[in-house]
N, C-alpha and C positions, 0 to 999 in steps of 0.2 A: 408689247403689241397692239397697236388699233383693232376696233372692233369690224374686221372685213369680213364679210361672206362673200360665199365662191359656191360654186353649180357643187350641189349635194343630190349623190345620187343612193340608192341601197346596191350592193354588191353580196350575193352571196359566194364565200369560200369554205371550204370544209377545213377544218384543224383535228388532225388525224390525232396528236400526242396526246395522252391522257393527262399527264402530269403537269400538273396548272403550274408547278413550281418554276417549268421553263420558259413561262414569259415572266422575261424579269425586268426590274424596275429600278434602275440605277438613281443614284438623288443629286449628282452634281452635273451641270448643265457645261458643255466644254466649247463649242462652238459652233457657229452657223453656214450654213450652206443654202445657195438659192438655185433651184434646178429649171432649165427652158421645158420648153414645149417640144424641142427640136429631139426626134429619134436620135440615139445612136450621141447623144452629148451625155457628158457625167460630169459632176463636182466632187470635190476629193474635201473631207476635214483630216487637216494633219495631225498627228500625234495626238490621236484619240486612245485615252485608258479604260482600262475594263473595269473603272468606277463611274464610268460617266456616260452622259448622251451624247447625241448631237442633234441641232434643231435644223431640218429642212424645210426649208422655204418654198413655193411655188409648187406645190405636190396638185395634180390635176386628177379628178375622179374618173374612174375609168381607165387611167393609163396604167400599164405593167412598169415596173421597176426591177432592177437588179444591183443588190446591195453586196458589196467585198469587204474583207480586210484582209491584210498582208500576214495577218495571223490564219493560218489554214483550219485550225480546230476550233474558232471562235464562233462562239452562239451570237443570235441576232433575232432580236425582238423589235417589231415596229410597232409604233401608238399613234394614234391620231388623237386631233383638238387639245393637248396636254402630254406632259411628261407621264402621268399615271391614267391615262386615258384608255379608252378601247382598244383591244390588243388587233392589227390587221393581220398581221402574220408573223411568225416565229419557226427560227431552224437552225441548221448550220449553214454556214456560208458555202458558197454564193445561193442568197437566199431572194427567189423571187417574190414577187407580190403585187399586188393590183392594187391600188387607190379605192376605197370605199367612200372618200369624200375629198374633195379639194382643200386646200390650206397647208398649214403647216404640218409636219408629221416629226415624231419625235426617234430615233433609232439610238437602241441601248447594245451596248455591246458586252459578251461576257465570255470566259473564260470554257464554258461547258454548261450542258442544259441544266445543271443544277444551281446556274447562277454564279457560280464562279467569281472572283474578281482577283486582280494582279497588279501590278504595277508597270509592266511595261508597254512603252508605246509603239499606237500601232495606224496605219491610213485607214481610212473607212471609205471607198469610192461607191456613190448610188450612178448606175446609168438609165438612162429613159430609155424604154424600149417601144413608147408609143402607146396609142389603144388598145386594150386586150381583145376587142372584139369588133365588128364593122355595125353601122348604124341599122337601124328597122325605119322603111319608109309606110304611112307617115310617121315622121320626128313627133316628139313631146314637146311642147315648147316651153312648159312648166309657168313659173313664177316670177317677176324680177324683184331681187332684193339688193339695197345698198350698203355700203360700208358703213355709212352714219344714221342716225338716226332724223337728225336737221344736219343740214348744210350750210357750210359756211362762203360767204361772198367769196364767190374769186377760187375757192379753195378746192381742191382735185378730190374726187373721191372715186369710189369703184362700185360699179356696176353688175350683178352676175344674176345667173338663174337658179331656180332651186326646181328640185322634181324633174328636170327635162332630161332628154334622151340624152347617150353620151356615147362614142363608139366614132370610129374612122370614117369620113364620108359628110360630116356634117357641114353647114355654112350657117352665116348667121349674118343678119342685118340689123343694127341698132337704131331706131328711132326714139325722137323726142318731141312733146305736143306742149303748147302751155295752157290748153283748153280740156286737153283728155278726149278730143275729139279728132281733129286734125293732126295725123304725125307725117313726120318728114324725116327722110334719113338722116344720121349722123355720121358726117363723112370720114373713110376710115377706119371707122369701128365695127368689125368685122371680124373678129371672135368671140370668144365664150365669154367674156370678161369687156369690161367696157371703161375706160375712164375720162370721166366729164368734170365740167364744175359749172356753177348755176349764179348768177344772181337775184332768181326771181324762183319761185316753188315751178316746179316742173315735173311732168309726166315721162314716164319712158317706156318701153316694150321693146319685145324683140323677135323679127322674123326668123324661125327656124326651119333649114329645108335638108334634107337626107339624100345624100346622091342624086340629084336635080330631081327631086321627087316633087309630093305637095307641100308648098309653105306654110307653115303653122304659126300663128301670132300666138306671143305670149301673153300671160295674166299680168296686165301694168302697173305701175309704183309712181307713186305721188311723193315727189321729195320736196319737203318744205325745208325754207328758210330759217335758221336761229343766230343767236346770236353766240360768238364763237370770241374766244380769248387765244392769241396764240404768243407762244413765248418769245421774248424778244424786251429792249432794253424800255422800260417806261412803265405805266401804271393805268387803271380802269377802276370804275365804280361800278359793282352789279351783284345780283344775288340770285343770277341765273344764266344759264348758258353751257358749254362747253370750253374745257382748257386744255392746250395741246400742247405739244411742244414745237417749235420752228417750222415743221415738215407739216403741219397743219393736220388735217383729217386721216389723212393716206399715206403723206410721205414721210423720208426719214429725217433725223437732223442733221445739222452739218458739222464736219471736223471744225475745230478748233472754236467753238462758239464759248461765249462768255456774257450772259444775259443777265439782266438784276429787274425784277418785276413784281411791282406790288399790289392788290387787289383789297378793295374797301368794300364793306358791303353800302348797299344803297338805301338798304331800310335802317334809319335812324334807329341806335339800342339795340341793332343785330348782332351777331357773330358770324363772321365766314368760316364756312366746312366745305373742304374740299375733299371728292370720295375720287380716288385715283380707282378707275376701271380697268384698265391696260397699262402695263409700265413693261417697258425693256430698253435697258441702257447697257453699254460695253460697261459691266459690272468692276472689270478692275479700273477703267480709267477714265470712265464720265460718270456726274452723279450731280443731284437735285440738293440743295439746302434748303431750309426754311427757318424763317426766323418769324417769332410771334410779335408782328407789330407791323408799322410801315417804314421800315427800312432795316438796314443790316447791323445797326446798333441795338435793336432789340435784342431779346433774349433769343437764343438760340435752341429751334427745336428738335432739330437732329440732320444728318445728312446724310443720303439714301442712294445707293444704286439699285437696291429692289425696292420692291413696290411700298411705301409709305402707309398704303391703307387709307383710312381716311383720318384726315387733321382739320381739329376746329381751333379756333382762333378764342385767346382768354384777353386780348388786349383792348385796351379800357374805348377804342375805336372798331374793334372787331375784325383789324387787319388781318394780311397775313404777305410775307416778303419771300419770294422765291429767286435761288440763283443757282443757274445752269449752268455747266463748265463741262466741254467734251474735248478730248486731248487730237493730236494729229491726224489718225487713224481708226478706222474701223467704225461704223455708225449703224443704229439700228433702228427701230419705228419710234420710239421715244414713248409718250402715254397719252393719255384721253381721261381728262378726269370732269365730273360731273360740280357746276359750282352750283353752291347753297347757301341760306343763311337759317340758323336759328334765334330763335330768342326768349324759350323757358327751357326750363331742365324739365326731361320726363317726368312721366307721376309716379314708377316706380325707383326713383330716386331713393326710395323710403324703405326700408324693410317690412315694413307691416304695412306697405301698398303693393303688393309685389303681383307681377303678371303670373298670369298661368299659362304654362307651356303642355301641351296634351303630347304623351306617349306614343306616337302616331307614325314619327320621320319626315312628318312636316316642316318646311323650310321656314323658318319664322323671322322675320326681319324686325329690326329694333332699332333704339340709339341710346347714346349713354352723351351725347353732347350736352354739354353744360351740366352734368351731372357731377354732385359733388360727393363729399364722403360725410357720414351720419356721426354725428355724435357717438364715442362707444364701438365706432364700428373696425377702429386698427387693432381692438383687441383680440379679432377674430380670424385678423388676416393670417391667410396660410404660412408656414415657413418657408426659407428659402432653401429647397433641396435642388435646386435645377430647371431647364428649361424644360426639358423632357422627361419628367417623373410623373406621377400620380400622387403624391403624398404633398406637395407646394407647388411653388412657382420660384422663377429665377430671380426675383426680389419679390421681398412679403410689404414694400409699400404699397400706398391705396391712392388712387388718383380721379377716378369717375366712375364710381360704383353703381350697379342699379340691380334689382332683387326680382329673384321669381320663384315660382316653386312649380314642381311637380308628384305625381304619386307614382309609388313604384310597379311595377307590373307582377304580374303573378309569377313569371320567373324569377323575378329582383335584379336581372342584369339590364342593362341598360347601354346605348353608345352615346355620348354626349359630340354634337361636330360642331365646330364656329368656321367652317372652311369653305361655305359656299360664299360669304363675302368676306376679303380678304384684307381683315381687320387684325393688327396684334394687340390680340387680346389676351387674358385667362380667366378661368372659372373655377370656383370653388363650390362643392356640394357640402351641406351639413343638416344635422337633424336637430330640433329646437322644438322646445315646448313652450316657448313664449317669445314671440318673436321681439317683444318689446324690453325683451333682458336679455343681452347678448352673453351673460353667462350661462346658459342653457342653452348654447350652440355648441356643439360637436360636430369638428371638422371630420368628414368621412373620406371624404378624395378631392383632390385639386390638381387641375394641368393647364401650364404656361405654353406650350407650343405642341405641334401636333405629333404623337409618338413615332409616324412614319416619316418624320424628317424633311415631308414636302410642304409646310406651311409654318407661318409665325401665329396660325389662329390655334385654338384648344382642337384636340380631336382624341378622345380617349374612351376607356371602357369602365363601367362599375359593376362587381358584382356583387353579390349575396345583399341586396337592400331587401328590407321588410316589405313583402307584397302590399300593397294598398296603404303604405305610410306615405305621411306628405315630408317633403324634402324639398329646402330651402336653396337656392343656388343662387351665388354671387357673380354678376360679370364686370370685371372692371379693364381699362386700358392697362394694354402690355408697357407703357409708358409715358412719358407726361404729355406727350405731343396728341397720341391717337385716340382722340373720340369722335362718335358719329357713328354711321349706320355698321350693324353688324348683323348676323343669322346667327340663330340657335336650332339645332334638330337635336330632338331626343327618341331615340326609337329602342324598344325591345329588342333583343338577338339571343340568339343560339346558333352552335356549330353540331355538325355531326358526322364523326368519323365513319359511319355506317355501321352493317352488321357483319358478321361471317356467313359466306355460301358454304362452307366445308372444307375439308382438308383438299388442296391441290394435289395430284400426284403427278410425281414428273420423274423423268429417266436420267439419271446424273451425266451430266454435259451439255442438257437441255435447258435454253433458254424460257423466261417463265414470267408474264406482267403480272405485280403480285394485287392489281387492282380486281384481277379476275378472284379474287380470294374474298371480295367484300361487296356489298351493295348498298345503295342509298347513303353514298357520301358526299360529302363538299369537297369542292378542289380546293387546291392550294394549301394542301397539308404535307407532312415530310414524313418517310421512312426511315426507321429505325431500325436496325440487328439484335434479337437478345442473345444471338450465339454470331462473334463474328465472322465474317468470309469475305473475300476479297474481290467478289462476284455482283455486289449490288448498283446502281448507278440510276438515280431518282427511284422508278417503281420497279426497273425490270430486273431483274436476278438472273446472271448464270450462273449455274450448278456444278461447272467444271470443278472438279477434283475437290469436294467434298464428300463429308461422311454421309452415310446411309442411313437418313434418320429425320425424324420431323424438325422443321425448323420454324419459330416462330416468327413474325415479323412484325412490328406495332407500326402502326398509321396514325397518326398527331396532326389534328386540327385544332391549331390556336386561331381568337380572334380577341387579341387584350387579354382581359383575364381569364375566360372562357376556354376551356380545354377538354377535347374529348377524342378517345383513344379506339381503335379498334384492332382485333388482331385477325392477320392473315396468315394461314398454315399452310406448309409445304413441306409434303411425304417425298424425300430424294430416296428413288431405287435404285439400286445396284445392278449390273448389265445381269440378265436370265443366263443361269447355269447349269449345263446338263452335267458338267463332271467332263471326263478326260474318257475317251474309246479303251474297252477291256474285252477281254476272254472268259468264258467260263468251259472249262472242263468237263461233262458230263456225259452219265450211262444211259442208254436206253430209259425210258418213261422212268428216268428221276425227276423228283419235283424242286424245282432251284428260285432262288428269288434272284430276280436281273440287276435289281440294283447293287447284289455284290459284285456284279463284272465291272463295275465303275468307280474311279477315284478322281480324286482333286474335291472342287467343292460343288456339291451335288445340292439344287434344289428339289427339296421333295415334293411333293403331291403332282408329278407331269404326267403327261402319258405315253405308254411306251404300243409300239406300233411291231406287228408281226411281219415275217418275211413277205407276206402277202398286202403286206401294206395296211392290215387292217389293225383298227384300235385293241388293246387288250382290255380286260378289266383286272387293275392291281399290279401287283409286280411280282408275282407268281407265277410259275407256268409249269408243266410238266414235260420234260422233254420228248423228242420224236420217238417212235418206236424201232426208226431205221437211223444207222448212224449215219453222219453228214454234216456239214458246217452250215448253220443257219444266222442269217443278221437280222439282231433285234435292235428299232432306234427308238430314244428314249430325247423325247421335249419337252424342253421346262420353259414354264413362262411364267415370270411377278403378276403377269396384268398390267404390266406400264409401258418395259423395256420390251424388246423386239425379243423374241423366243430363240432358244438355244438348242441343236439336238447335239445327241453323241450316240455310238453304236458298241451295241455289246455284240461280239460274235461267240456264239454257242456251242461249241464240238463237240458233238454227241457221238462218243466211242462204242463200241460193240461188247459193251459189258452189261450187268444188269444192278442197277441202282440196288442198295442199302449192304454191297457187299464190300466192307471195309474192314481196317485194322483192329484189333480190339480195343486198343486204346480209345482210337478214335469214337469207338461205337458208347464206349462208357460217357462220353460225356454231349450231355443234349443241353441247347442254349434257347430259351422260350421268355418271353414272346419274341418275334422275331419279325420285323420292326418290333421297335418300343419306342414308348415316351421318355423312356432314361433310367428305368429300373429292368433289369432283367437277372433268369434263374439259369444257376446250372446244377446240370446233375451229376453224380461220378466224382465229385471235387474230394480229395482226401484232404487231411488236415496241412501235411507236410507238402502240399502244391505249391507251385510259384507261379503265380497270376499277374499279369500286365494287361494294361490297355492301351493302345497307341493309337494315334490318328492313322491316314494314310501317308502322311511325311514321316511315318516313323517314330513320333515324337510323344515320351508319354503323356497321358491324361490323369486328371486328379480322379479318384473314385471311392467309393465305400464298401467294404464288404461284410455282411454278417451271416451267419450259418441258420438255416432254418430248419431243421431236421436233416432229410437227406437232398435239402437244395441248399445250395449258397447264394446270396442275392446279393447283386453287384448295383451300385447306384452308380448312376451317370447322368443324374437331373440335373446338375448346372452346365454341360456339356453342351455345345450349339449342336445342330441338326447336322445330321453326316452319316457318314460310315466309319466305322470303327473294328480295332481290329483284335479278339481275345486270345491271349497265350496262354495255355496252362502247359506248366512242366511237372512231368511226375516218372519216379523212377528212370530216369535219362531219356524220356521220350516226349515229344512235345506235339502239342495239337493246336493249331490255329484257328478260329472262329470269327466268321464275319457277321457285323452285326449293323444294325442300321436305327439311329437314334430318328426319329420324327418330329 
């Protein structure tokens, strides 16, 4: 795509989703659509797949758009500038979004917020809603920008405004001037962008008005003339200027083209170098073929439907020949390339004359044009392990090698990126004790293509380098045609999964965001369960149906070879339970334990309320001195789930406490409540002892004799209420005990 500048503004939007993994990036470009500026219109990319993204041209800054898919559950991510550019908006469809800048946008389709992919076909529709808001008077006119740095005689190019107002109600009038003093209106150019052509250097400005308010004039721009070569049948001799497809600096190429064009250096002894800055063809059916010489009989350098990067001739006359072919349907913006010539190889062609690269993230530009392979250098060529590895290359052959050094940072972790200039290259890193002796070189890491699968240029990470040690870096063309300008940046890096903020308490059935359990984390990580459940989606966990316990979730942040993890702990509580209502029959002035009136699962530690709704200290009361019926409410809460309430009806009879049958009086159980150990007095050796829960099931216990007492161990039983049954001499006594 050509370098076309559009109206650019800053528009603030709030993205509330925490899980950065929901900002999806797919690897494959499916199709192209062009939007108008007319509200209510739309365009469709048919049969997009959930492993692909669509390219949408004509997007206008400040405009509101709605994107939908015919698969209702699809998740949409909108990016600007490139397929991996800044995220404009993301979420489930229909997705409403506002363009933060004019120009091409990239819409990625996935099956869910975790960026899932599948192979079913879906149609993607984007509707133009118009400006998101009205303009404000007086308007801001901004500054003029052009789609070309220099203009080709008679070739149209695009003018636009940067830093200008946006919104409905704006009007425009473009003007031109030969001297930058006297301006005249350009007839018919009354939109936010303007298409012009020129045969001499010209100044341009735009008058912007908001709703018939005060006219404001933009900062002007002078566009100079340049040397331009347009694809056709023919040839030229030059060492400078721009090389375009048949559409020139701002137009598309046409269907059914077949052109052959040769460029020869104008400087004797020089070698032509063509650096493709932008490149967009119909990848299935259109391509450009390059020959290393002045005709199609010269050696073939390659056929390209995607960018060739930079190509340097090695022919005797330094020339290159290009053949372009397009089929009968679908055209794109073609290419824009810089024409240059080189005469000498770079100084760092030799390993002992390396360039020093700072480890500070700076993008440094170099060239390997005319570079050769030093004697003995092939001995350290990385193995052929594949294009997307960190221990070798797709091919171990060497073509145009140049050398660098860098010092490892304190962490020992570096990221090496060559993707800022699109050159099909490859990188290898070595430790060495003697630059003049290749036998002392040990390969540390090597990479051919970007590990993110978005570029043919290297981009990878290395961990575990020795801090302060100097390492050698070899850069080579990825094939025998690609040589010329390339970039390298080296930066230290680390990742942080954050730190735990403590256990998150949640009631069973509630939903919780696991990010609430950590702080200081980097986005883009993934969550994993240590105990499998079915409720985790991204960082959000639904606790319905899980056990009442503590669950650990692992947050993993990985960037290349560096990984960090953090744990978010969630304690799931079951519903609070005060047990089942019950009744206690007692005599006047009798001491009773109210817990003995409850059944079922009872949470201990709750609060009793007397018939006057006043709280009671503890569980034990003395009944009234007069007969009657008295209601006592028990309120239990685990502090997380809502409280539960049960009722015990105490029926006080006109009897005297302590008058019981002889057998019953003989048996005393204490302490009650207890922690699991109780003592019984009056139990003889032939007594039959049974312990049951309130559902009538026998529970496990141990019994030992200690003098006049019998010790009963229930320490492995859960908290609750149990029944102790003693049988002797054909009589049975039951005592209710509470295990706290």
